[in-house]
N, C-alpha and C positions, 0 to 999 in steps of 0.2 A: 456554459455559463453559470446552472441554478446552483453546480456545488465550489463554482474557483476558492471559495474562501476555507475549503477544506480537500486542496489538488496543489495548494502552492508547493509544495516538495515533487512534484509530479512536473508541476510547472517551469518551475526553477531549471531544473535537471532537464528536460530537454531540451529548453532552450541554451542551456550552456554546453552539451554536445550532443543534441541529435540520440535519436533511439536507436543509441550503437552500445554495447556490449563489449568492453574490450578488459574488463577485470578494473581500471583507473577511476580516480574520482573523478565525482557525478552518475558516472555509466552505472545501467541497470539491464533487466531483461523486464518484457512488459508484457503483459498480455491482455487484453479485451477483451468486450461483449461488443456485439452488432446490430441493431437494431434497422434496417437498411443502409442507411446511408451516415448512419451516425451511432459513434462509441456511446453507452447510453452505462459505460461500469469497464473501471482498471484499477490492474494490480502489478505493482512492480516492486520487484527485489532490487537492493542496488552492492551498489560496491564492499560498501560497510555494515549489509546484512540486513539492509531496514526494510523490510515488508509490509508498502505503504500502500492502500484500501481505499479504496470509492467502488465501489460495486454495490448496488440496491438490489441485485439479484445474481443469482449465479456466481456467488462469492467464492462459495470451495471451491468449486473447478476451475474456479482464476487462481486462487492462491495455490493449487496440484499445481496446475500446469507451470506457471510462473516458477515455483522454485522447481520444478524437475528441469526446471529451460536452465535455470540462472546456477544449478548446482551444492547453492550457498546454505548454510544452515542458518536461520533468523533469530535475532539476539533483538531484534524491537520492531516494535506492532506497531502504525505508525495512520491515527484514519479518526472518523468518528466511532467514540465511543462505543455502538450498539456494536459495530460492525467489530472493534478491536476483538471487545468481548462476546461473541461470536465466534471470532479465529482462534483466540485462544482456547475455547472451551475446544471446541472440535479438532484440534487439533494435538490437546491435549499433551500444553508446552506446558514445563517442568517450571517455575515462578523461579528458578536457580537458574538458567538459563537464558531470563531475560536481563537484560542492563537495564532499562527502565523502565517502571508501570505505572503511571502519570494519567492523571482525567483534568480534562483542559475545564474547571470551573468556571461559568460567567453567572452575573444575577443578571438577571431578567430587564433591569432597567439599564446593562452594559450594553445590550441585543442594540 
């Protein structure tokens, strides 16, 4: 619940089709980090090549596993800005391969 606002794609897709990946719309491959019985980080790689991030720790390990599991290229990276920037730099993704690169900006008084 603490990160529900930045997890809407993952929540919506899971609600639509469950945790299955047949390459169809809303389907994705997931990788998660657990502590005890709780998910503390997750990354998803979807049918449309979107890589969705929500992991405070072990982000790169989760990304590598989910991309390996999906077998798809990365075209869009979605998630908290610091995580997106970290993954883009760590994977040395060429900007010409990214379809969208936009940071959500909010004024402090709009939060």
